[in-house]
C-alpha positions in Angstrom: 120.3 88.9 -160.4 120.5 87.2 -164.0 117.9 87.8 -166.3 117.7 85.6 -169.5 116.1 87.1 -172.9 115.0 84.4 -175.5 113.9 85.3 -179.2 113.6 83.5 -182.5 110.3 81.7 -181.8 107.2 81.4 -184.4 105.2 79.5 -186.9 106.9 77.7 -189.5 106.0 74.7 -191.6 106.8 71.1 -191.2 110.6 70.6 -192.8 111.5 74.1 -192.1 114.0 75.7 -189.4 114.2 78.2 -186.6 117.0 79.7 -184.8 116.3 79.9 -180.9 118.8 82.8 -179.2 118.8 83.1 -175.1 120.9 86.2 -174.2 122.0 86.2 -170.3 122.7 89.1 -168.7 123.3 90.7 -165.0 125.9 90.0 -162.6 127.4 86.8 -164.0 131.0 85.9 -163.1 131.0 82.6 -165.5 128.4 80.6 -167.1 128.6 76.9 -166.5 126.0 74.7 -168.4 123.2 76.0 -171.0 120.7 74.3 -172.6 117.4 74.2 -173.9 114.1 72.5 -172.5 110.5 72.3 -174.2 107.3 71.7 -173.1 104.2 70.6 -175.2 100.7 71.0 -174.0 99.6 68.1 -171.4 103.2 67.1 -170.9 106.3 67.7 -168.9 108.9 70.0 -169.5 111.5 67.9 -171.0 115.5 68.3 -172.3 115.9 69.4 -175.7 119.7 70.0 -175.7 122.7 71.0 -173.4 126.0 72.4 -173.8 128.7 72.7 -171.1 131.1 75.3 -170.6 133.8 73.4 -172.6 131.5 72.7 -175.5 130.2 69.2 -174.6 126.9 68.8 -176.1 123.9 66.3 -175.3 120.8 65.9 -177.2 117.5 64.2 -176.8 117.0 61.5 -178.9 114.1 62.7 -180.7 116.1 65.8 -181.8 119.3 64.3 -183.0 120.5 65.2 -186.1 118.2 67.8 -186.6 119.0 70.3 -184.1 122.3 71.8 -183.0 122.9 73.5 -179.9 126.1 76.3 -179.7 127.0 79.0 -177.4 129.1 82.5 -177.6 130.7 82.8 -174.0 131.8 86.4 -175.0 128.0 87.4 -175.5 126.8 85.0 -172.9 124.4 83.7 -175.5 123.2 80.1 -176.1 121.4 79.3 -179.3 119.5 76.5 -180.8 119.3 75.7 -184.4 116.1 73.7 -185.5 116.3 71.7 -188.9 113.6 69.9 -190.4 111.2 70.4 -187.8 108.0 68.3 -187.4 104.8 68.9 -185.8 105.7 67.1 -182.7 108.2 69.7 -182.3 105.6 72.0 -181.2 106.2 73.3 -177.6 107.2 76.4 -175.3 110.8 76.4 -175.6 112.8 77.1 -172.1 116.3 78.8 -172.0 118.5 77.4 -169.1 121.5 78.6 -167.7 123.8 77.5 -165.0 125.6 80.7 -163.6 128.6 80.0 -161.3 128.3 80.4 -157.6 124.3 81.6 -158.2 122.6 79.0 -159.8 120.1 78.0 -162.3 117.7 80.6 -164.2 115.2 80.0 -166.6 114.1 81.9 -169.4 110.4 83.1 -169.8 109.7 80.7 -172.8 109.1 81.2 -176.8 106.6 79.3 -178.6 107.6 77.1 -181.4 104.4 75.9 -183.6 105.2 73.5 -186.9 102.1 73.1 -188.7 102.0 69.8 -190.9 
């Protein structure tokens, strides 16, 4: 079994910053892709950013230049540094991890609220 523990969400004013973390634990041989998705009230879950095992990143257009995804393979942890936050970034952010052989897992979600 694989467990994902997220941290770092909270309330911040527009223009502020937050850093999300997601640590994977359990029976893990290796991790392929890692990433973050988000879901705002009344909307579908959408991709925010992903990163491959080789460090190749992909971002939603709405966060390019403001968010940075990174990972620490030794700690099985993925990070999302969010700068210049906007009210429209308000959502529940979900960690997503693809574990070799085992498949994809989701975190429990962490709330990010940006006030104007």
